[in-house]
N, C-alpha and C positions, 0 to 999 in steps of 0.2 A: 168788374169794373175796370175797366182801361180808360186810360185819361193822358193827353196832351194839352199842358197851360203852357199856355203864350210860345211856345216851341218853336226857336231856331236852330240850323245848323248849316256853319258855314266850314266850307273845303278850300283851304290856301287862297282866300278871298276871292270863292265861290260861294253865293248864297242858296244852296240845294233847298231850306226850308225856313218860312219868314214869319215869325210870329202865328203859327197853329194853337188854337183850341178845340178840343175835340172831346166828347167823351162820348163812350158804347158800356153802352148797361148788359147786365150776364142776360145770357142766350139770344142777344142780336146779331145776326149777320150781315157784312158790311163789305160791299166794294170800292175798292179806289179806281177811279177812271179819270185817266188825265192823258197827254198827250208824252213822249217821252223827254225825258229832263224836267217833268212836273214838281216830283219830289215823292213820289208814290213809295217807293221803294226804300228812299230814307228816313221816311213816316214809322214803315215796317221796323225797319233796323233799330231806331230808334225805341220802339215797341218791345222788340226783342232784349234789348240789351246791348246790341252788337256795336251799337257807336253810343257814345253821350251827347247830349242835345248843346250847341255853345253858346246858347240860352235856354229862360224857360224850366217844364220840368216832363218827366212822364212817369205816368204809376201803373201799376197792375195791382188791383184788390190796395190800395195804399201804398206798395210799396215798390221800391225803383227798381228796374227790371235791369239796372247793371251793376247795382248794389248787393251787398251781403246776403237778403233773401231774395235775389233776384230769380233762384231757378227754382225756388218754390211759389213765386208769383206767376213766373212761366209757365208752370204747369196749369192753372187756373183757363188757361188762354187756348184755341186754337187757331194754328196757323199750317194754311196750304201753300207752299211756294210753287214757283210757276216750276222749277224743273231740280230735283234731288240730284246730288253729288256725295258723295263718301270719298272721306281724305282712302290714297291705296293702302296706306298701313293698317286700316280697319278690317277684321275678320270679321265671319259669320259665325255663333256659338251656340247651338241648338242645344234648347235644355227642354226637355219631357219628361213625363211620369207616365212608364212600363207597367203600370200597377194592371 
């Protein structure tokens, strides 16, 4: 279960998300639709624990995604970003079983 409860997020005087409450159950697939600047990306960043809410709370399976158990909680959800970019210092390591 993913849940936003009365969530608001402000950036330097700009309100990106205001008082959003939404719950998603296991197995549900959801799409956020809206114009540019509607707050879609901010809602996802809140869910992934990349930013903290200015007000309200966000949880995945009862845990704060930005908290100490956030990495465990995030493993329970699926997220497909619009584009993927990796840090230039990251390297690929191949592991295989040659039996």
